[in-house]
C-alpha positions, 0 to 999 in steps of 0.5 A: 499499499503506497503511503499518502503524501503529507501536506502541510498547511501555510502555518505548519510550513511557517512553524517548521521554517521558524524551528529550523532557523531557531535551531540552527538546522537550516544551514546544516540541512543545506550543508548535507545537501551539498555534501550529498551532491558533491559525493554523487549520493543525490542527482542534481542539476547545476542550477539546484546546486548553485541555488543551494550553494548561495543560500548556505553562503547567505545563511553562513554569512548571516550567522543564522 
């Protein structure tokens, strides 16, 4: 049996983002995503990689 995809409300999404930033997990997730792409553990196009790398740099430089 296939699992149903979870759908988050905008309020749920906002809360999740606030927690990710508050706990400083957002930059850690981006770092892991970059490492997985660079290690060929995840397929990614060049545009996605650049977007993730730029966002990671912005978060790191903002010390979030």
